N, C-alpha and C positions, 0 to 999 in steps of 0.2 A: 421557534425551531422545535422539532420533535426529538426528545431524548431517545437515542438509540446507540447501540454499540458501533464504534468505528474501529476496524482492525488496526493494529499498529504498523502493519506492513502488507505488502503483496509480493509473493514470490512468483516469478515467471519461469516457465519451463516449456521446452519444445513439446508440441502436441504428441509427437511420436513416442515420447518418453513417459507420458502420463499413465498412471495406474490408480486403481481405486483406493489404495492405501498410501498414496503419495506422501501424506503428512508423516506417517510412521517411518517411511524410508528416509525422508530428509532429516527427521529428528535423530535417527540413528547415525546418519553421516555427520551431523553437527556434534553429537556426543563423541563420536570417534575422533573428530578434530580436537576436541577438548582433551581427550585422553592422550592423543599423540603429542600435542604441543604443551599440554599442562600449563596454560596461562595462569599466572598468579593473580590474586585479587588486586595487587598493586599495578600490574601490567594492564588490567582491564579497568583500573581506576574505580574499583568498587570494594565492598566489604566481602569477607569470607561467607557471610550469611547470604549475600546476593548470589555468589557463585553457586551455592547449593540450591537456591531457588531457581536459578537458570537451568540447572540439571533437571530439576523436577518438571519445569515447564517443557523442556525438550523431550522428556519422557512421556508427557501426558497430552500436551497440545502444542506441538512444535511449530505448526504453521497455522496462522489465523486466517490468511486469505491466499488463494492460489489462482494463478491465471494460466489456463491451457493455451499455449501460444501458437498461433498460426501465422505470425509475422516474423519479426527479426530473429526470435529464438527458435524458429522452425526451420529456416533456411530454404534452400532451393529443392523443390520436389515437383515431379510432373503431375498432371491433373489426376491420373489414375491413383497415384500414391496419396495425394491430398484427399481425394474422395474416400479412400480406405481409412486414412487416419481420422477424418472427421467422423465417420461412422463408428470406428473403434473407440474413439475418445468418448463419444456419447454413450456407448454401451457400458464403458467403465464408470461413467458418472452414474448410470442406473444401478450398476452393481454396488458402487460405493454408497449410494443412497439407501439401498436395501440392507447393506451390512453395517451402516452407521460409521463408516471409516473416513468419510470426506472431511476436509477442513470446515470450520464453521462458515466460511465465506468462500465462494468459488465462482469462476467465470471463464470465459474464453476471450482472447484477443484475436480479432479477425484482421484481414489486410485492409488498407485504406479504401474508402469508397470514392476515391478520385483517381483519375489517370487509368493506367493500363490494368491495375489490379481489381477494379470495381467488380467485374463479372465473376472473377474467381472468388473474391471475398463473399459475394452474395451466395454463390453455390455452396461454399463451405458452411456458411451460416445455416442455410436451408437444410442441408443434409444433417447437420448436427441437431437442429431443432426437431426435425421429423423423427430422428432416431431416439432422442432422449424422451420425447413425448411427455407423458404426464408425470414422469419421474424427475422433472426439473426441480432442483433444490429451491427453497423459498428465497434464499438470498442470492440467487444466481444473477450475474451481471455480464454484459457484453461490452468489451473495451474497444473503442474505435480509435485507431492511431492516425497521426498526421492530419488532423482535422484542419481544413483551411476555411470552410464556410459552414454556417449553421445548417444549411440545407442538407449536408451530409448526415448530420445527426437526425434531422427530420426523416430522411429516407430510412435510416436504421429503425427509428420508432415505428414507421409503417410496417417494416418487415417483422418486427417483434410482436406487434399487436398486444402490447402490455404483458407479454409472457416473461420478460426479464428486465432488469434495471440496465441503465445505460451509463457508461463512463466515457469521457472524451479525453484523449491525450493532447495536451497543449505542447506542440512540437514545432510549430511554424509561426513566424511573426504575424501573418495576416489575421489569425484568429484572435490575437490579443485585444484588438479593438472591438470585437463582437462577442466577447465572452458571455455577457448577460443574455444575449439572444439565444444561447444554447438551452436555457430553461424552457422557453416556449417551444423551441424546435423539438425537444425531447418529449413533449406532451405530458409533462408531469412525472417522467420516469428517469430524470437525470439524477444519478446518485453521487457521482464524483467527477472531478476534473484532476488529471494527473499531469505533472510537469515532466516532459521528456527533454532533459537538459542538453544532452549531447547532440541530438538532431537539431534542437533550437540553436545551439552555438554554431554548429556546422553551417546552418542556413544563414547565419550572420557573418560567415567568413572567418570565424575563429578557428585556427588550425589545431589539429589534434593534440600537440604537446601542451597547449594552453587551455584545453577544455577541462573544466572541473565543476563539480556540483554547485559550488558557491561562488562561481564567477559573477561579476556584477550584473551581467545581462540576465542571468538566472534569478538573481535576487529581485531585479526589476519585474520579471515575469511573475515571480511568486507574489509580490505585493499587489500586482494587478489582479491576480486570481483571488487573493484574499478579499480585496475590496469589492470585486464584482459579485462575490457570492456571500458576503457578510449578511447575516440575518436570514439565510435560507437553510434548507436541509441538505445542501450540496457539500460533500466532503472535498477539501482541497488536499492533494497528495503530492509529496515531494518525489524526486527521482532517486536513482541509485548512486552508491559509491562504486566507481568502476575499478578500483584497485582491489583485487580479491585476495583473501587470506589463504593462498595455496602455494605449493612449491615443496622443495626438498630441504630447505633450510629454515630454522626456527626464527631467526631475526626478521626476515621479510614478512613472515606470517604475523608475528606480533605487531610489526609496524603497520601492516594492513588493517589489523583489528583496531589499532589505536586511531588510525585515520578514519575508519568507519565510525568509531565512537565520537570523535570530534565533530564529524559532519552531522551525525544524528543530533548532537547537542546544539549545533548551530541552527538546525532546522526547527528544533523545539523552541528555541529562543525567538524564531521568526513566526511562530504560530502554526507550524506544520507538525502534526502528531502521527502521521502515517508516511512511510516511504516505501521504496522498492528494495527487495533483497534479491541478489542475482546468484547466490551460491549458498548451500546449506551452512557452510562455516560462518557466514555472516549472521546467522541466527544467534550465535553466541554473543556477539557484541550488541545486537539489536536488543536482546532482553537484559543483558547485564547493564547496559547504559540506561534503559528505561527504568529498571527496578531501582537503580541507584538514584536516578533523577527524582522519581516519585517518592522514594523513601526519604530523601533529604528534605523535601518540601511538604510532605503529607501532614506531619504533626502540626506544623504552623498553620496550614490550611484548615485542618480540622478544628484547631483552637479558635481561629477567626470565625468560622461558621458557628461554633458553639457560643461564642461571645455575642455574635449578632442575634442569634436566636434567644439568648438570655435577656437581651434588650427588647424582647417582644417585637422582633423584626424592624426595629428602628435603626437608623444610621448610628454607628458607634465608632469609637476610636480605640484601637488596641496597639500598644507600643508604637505610637505615632502613625499607625496605619489606619486610614479612614476607610470604613466599609459601609456601603449601602446595599440596597436590593440588587443593583446591577452588578457590583463587584462580587457579591456573595453568590450570585448565579454562576459567575465564572469560576469561583472556588469550588462549588458543587460539581460543575462539569469536570474540573480538573480531578477531583476525587473519584468521580465515576469512571473516568478514563483509567485511573490507577487500579480500580477494582476490576474493571473489565479485562485487563491484561494480567491480572493476578499479582500486581506489584504490591498491593496491600490487601 
């Protein structure tokens, strides 16, 4: 695998709302939520030092990855409106690239390339690519939703001609048995596979009141994704917490933050280091949870790496913990993730 930075999240926003300084705007809204509800360190299950580091992150790099959404987050628009929004979003990407205000990672989500949305999806993509032209950011990716067959990813790869990375949303049962085929279909440009938990659950007949990120069906899909792409450069990405920290009363907001924290921790335990965030206030718990998580474990990980290196890269035992080259590679990856998001 090639070492590279994986963002800790992806934030989705309707294409009509995109602006060149979207990260700064969302960071300001997240800080405003902290100021309004003043969550304590205990309520966020972290230290006071972590709370201050979260504020610093929200002021400097609040959004690591952002997706300009032409699908569910965009809603119903006629063809003329979507044409205008595709061109306008591309121009704002160019402006942000020139001004240096874009998030470190950026992309668009188009409509599915199956069924009635196929032609509209291709038109939006083509208009966007033509307009953004040579100002395409280096880490730009195109997210394809509701993939049912690898052939849809192959068609997207033909359209892109290597100009952007490809991400596939795993939202339908048919694609689960063909996940590994997505690698060849993307022509070497598959960057990530994202779980779409609520579409997946709906397609299985799970009714809305019982749909949750860590439903057993979602856990099964996660494990299939991890196993399909183990040992590759493809990132596996979890879905969102759908209960948002918004409203006019403090208790429900704090409860939503705590649910978000708990679901992030469950995802980390299952090997998913990136998820979706749907609202700027969720950035608060995204970073608070990660900074506390990495902070708790980093010192032990660093000590184990140092102990292994002191043994001239030989397998060693530290406090009953056996480490060899394979486990130490995992420790170093863990520490690099912590550094990338500024947790350590």
